[in-house]
C-alpha positions in Angstrom: -13.8 15.1 -33.7 -14.0 18.5 -35.3 -12.4 20.3 -32.4 -9.4 18.1 -32.8 -9.3 18.9 -36.7 -9.5 22.6 -35.9 -6.8 22.4 -33.5 -4.3 20.3 -35.6 -5.2 22.2 -38.9 -2.7 25.0 -38.4 0.3 22.5 -38.0 2.2 21.8 -41.2 4.0 19.0 -39.3 0.9 16.9 -39.2 -0.7 15.0 -42.0 -4.5 15.6 -41.3 -7.0 13.3 -43.0 -10.7 14.0 -42.3 -13.3 11.3 -42.7 -16.6 11.6 -44.1 -19.8 10.0 -43.1 -23.0 11.3 -41.1 -22.3 14.3 -38.8 -23.0 13.2 -35.0 -23.4 16.2 -32.7 -22.6 14.2 -29.6 -19.4 13.1 -31.1 -18.8 16.4 -33.0 -17.7 14.3 -35.7 -18.5 12.0 -38.5 -19.7 8.4 -38.1 -21.4 5.6 -40.0 -20.3 2.7 -42.4 -18.8 5.2 -44.8 -16.5 6.4 -42.0 -15.5 2.7 -41.2 -14.9 1.8 -44.7 -12.6 5.0 -45.2 -10.7 4.1 -42.2 -9.9 0.5 -43.5 -8.2 2.2 -46.6 -5.5 3.9 -44.3 -2.6 2.9 -42.3 -1.6 5.0 -39.4 1.7 5.3 -37.5 0.0 6.2 -34.3 -3.7 6.4 -33.2 -4.8 8.3 -30.2 -8.4 7.6 -28.9 -10.5 7.8 -25.7 -13.4 5.6 -24.3 -16.2 6.1 -22.0 -15.1 3.2 -19.6 -12.4 0.7 -18.7 -12.6 -2.3 -16.5 -9.8 -4.9 -15.8 -9.6 -8.2 -17.8 -13.2 -9.3 -18.6 -14.8 -5.8 -18.6 -12.3 -4.4 -21.1 -12.2 -1.2 -23.0 -15.7 0.0 -23.6 -17.5 2.8 -25.4 -21.0 4.0 -26.1 -22.8 4.6 -28.6 -22.1 1.5 -30.6 -21.2 3.2 -34.0 -18.5 5.2 -32.2 -17.1 2.0 -30.8 -16.9 0.3 -34.2 -15.2 3.3 -35.7 -12.6 3.4 -33.0 -11.8 -0.4 -33.5 -11.3 0.2 -37.3 -9.0 2.8 -36.4 -7.1 0.9 -33.9 -6.9 -2.2 -36.1 -5.3 0.0 -38.9 -2.7 1.6 -36.8 0.8 0.5 -35.8 0.8 2.1 -32.3 -2.3 2.8 -30.1 -2.5 5.3 -27.2 -5.5 5.3 -25.1 -6.1 8.6 -23.4 -8.4 8.3 -20.3 -9.0 10.5 -17.4 -9.0 8.6 -14.0 -12.9 8.9 -13.7 -13.2 6.3 -16.5 -11.5 3.5 -14.5 -14.0 1.1 -13.2 -16.8 2.2 -15.6 -18.2 -0.2 -18.1 -20.1 1.1 -21.2 -22.2 -0.5 -23.9 -19.7 -2.0 -26.4 -16.2 -3.6 -26.1 -13.9 -1.6 -28.3 -10.8 -3.7 -28.4 -8.9 -6.2 -26.3 -6.1 -5.0 -24.1 -3.5 -6.5 -26.5 -4.3 -3.7 -29.0 -3.0 -0.9 -26.7 0.4 0.1 -26.5 0.2 3.1 -24.1 -2.3 4.6 -21.6 -2.2 8.1 -21.1 -4.2 9.3 -17.9 -4.2 12.0 -15.3 -3.2 9.9 -12.2 -2.0 6.3 -11.5 -4.8 3.8 -11.4 -5.4 0.9 -8.8 -3.1 -2.0 -8.7 -5.3 -4.4 -10.7 -4.9 -2.0 -13.7 -1.2 -1.8 -13.1 -0.8 -5.5 -13.2 -3.0 -5.8 -16.3 -0.8 -3.1 -18.0 2.3 -5.0 -17.0 0.7 -8.4 -18.4 0.1 -6.9 -21.7 3.2 -4.7 -21.8 1.2 -1.4 -21.9 3.3 1.8 -21.2 1.5 4.1 -18.6 1.9 7.7 -19.0 0.7 9.9 -16.2 0.1 13.3 -17.8 0.8 16.6 -16.0 -2.2 18.9 -15.7 -0.7 22.4 -16.7 -3.8 24.2 -17.7 -4.4 28.1 -16.9 -7.4 30.0 -17.7 -5.4 33.2 -18.5 -2.1 32.7 -20.3 -1.0 36.2 -19.4 -1.7 35.8 -15.6 1.2 35.3 -13.4 1.6 31.5 -12.4 2.7 30.0 -9.0 4.5 27.3 -10.7 
């Protein structure tokens, strides 16, 4: 995603590698077989990704469109540690394509705790659940009630 690239580019602490392919306006990034082939040449310490839906057990971790799911799958298979970043509205949603099985996920980062069936699933697969704090202000100079 080009927004992520732009956000991370100023940091000298991050080694940033951008992948080529066909530009997708909906993904604001590059997709296609060229992208997948490039991903297969790299190994990452950590991969952070999101999906459009997650259902317990059989439903799995899903995404649409298909090419984006294939790119995410290639990225996750080449990474040592995988972080699924998903807001609570995606729990209970199924999309077109399964991305990876739950066994490929090490951490789930979300905005609030999901229902018990997800907690049981995360325990079964030893997935670490991280509830992220929402600390967003429109004006950084405005006084805060916190």
